[in-house]
N, C-alpha and C positions, 0 to 999 in steps of 0.2 A: 691357427697358431704358428703352424709352420712357415706359412707365408710371410706372416709378420715378423718371425725370427729371422727369416733369411734377409729381408729388407733391413732389418736392424744391423745383422751382421755386414751387409753390403755398406750401410751408412757408416758404420764404425770404421770399416776399411778406408773408406773415402775421406774420413775426418781424421785419421790417425796422424800423429806426427811424422812417422815413417814415411806416409804417403805424401804429406806436405814437402818434407825434406827431398824426396825423390823427384817431385814436379820442380821444385826450385833448382836442383841439380841439372835436370834436363834442360831448363831455361839457361841457365849460365853455359852449359856445354854448347847450346845452339847459338848463343851470342858470341862465344869464344871462336866457334867455327866460322861464323860470319866475318868476324873481324879478320881472321886468318887467310880465308880464301882469295884466290886471285881469279878464279874463273867466274864468268858471268852467270853461267848456267848454275854452278855451285853457289854463288851469292843469292840468286833467285830461290833456290832450294832451301837454304838456311834461313832466309828472310821468311819464307812460307811456314817453316818449322817454328820460327820464333814468334809468328803471329798465332799459330795454333797452340803454342804454350800458354797456359794460363798466366795472365800476368797478375802481380800483386797477390799472389797465393799465400795465404796466411790463415792458420786456424782461426776462425772467427767465433765470436760468441753466439752468432746465430745459428751456426751449424752445431755447436756445442748443445744449444738450447733445443734445437730440433732433435737431436739425438737423445736427449733427456726426456723430452715428451714422447718419444717413441718407447723408450723404456717404461714410462708410467703407463701408456696405454697397454702395453704387452703385460705389464704387472696386473692391471685392472682386468683384462681379458682372462688371465689365468685365475684371479680370484672369483671372477663371474662363473667361470667353468666349474670350479671346485664347488661353488654354492649351488649350481644347477645339479650336479652329481648327488650332493647332499639331499636336496629337495626331492630329487627322483628316487633315492633310495629310501627317504622317509615315506613318499607317498606309496611306494612299493610295499613297505612294511604295514602300512594302514590297510592296504587292500587285501593282504594276505588274510585268509579265513582261517580262524583258529579251529582245530579240530573239534567236532562235536561229541564231547565227553559225556554228556548227560545220557544220549542214546547208548552209548557203550556200557556206560555203568548200569543202566536199567537192564541191558541184555544180560550181563553179568549176575545181576541180582535175581532175574528170572532162571539163570542156570542153577545158581545156589539153592533158590526155592525148590526147583525140580530134584536136584540131588537130595535135599532134606525130605522132600516128599517121597522120593523112591526109598531112602533109608527108613522111614517109617513104615512103608508098606513092607518092606523086607523084614523088619523087625516084628510086625504082626504076624506074619506067615512063619 
């Protein structure tokens, strides 16, 4: 569950509007620096940065759908774990032996009979 939760958080961060805005801003900055540079070395550097920036980054329906699927899978896993815990608790309850009361009651009955018998013997003497 913790692995699934970590993956979900990671995916949520990657697909958030703030992350998309940050990537778009980085792309705009690289293009602006490329246009403003005069040095051939800097131009090559900013061109590489531009190529590394994800182009056409937009929040897509596919990413949102993937995130929703992950949420559903996590929810299903949580419910399955809860059901398993319930099943285990019920099985444990069924396996528990009830105390054997009939033998204890019989012992008490013998003790009472013995006291009664002793009282009768004492009463005769």
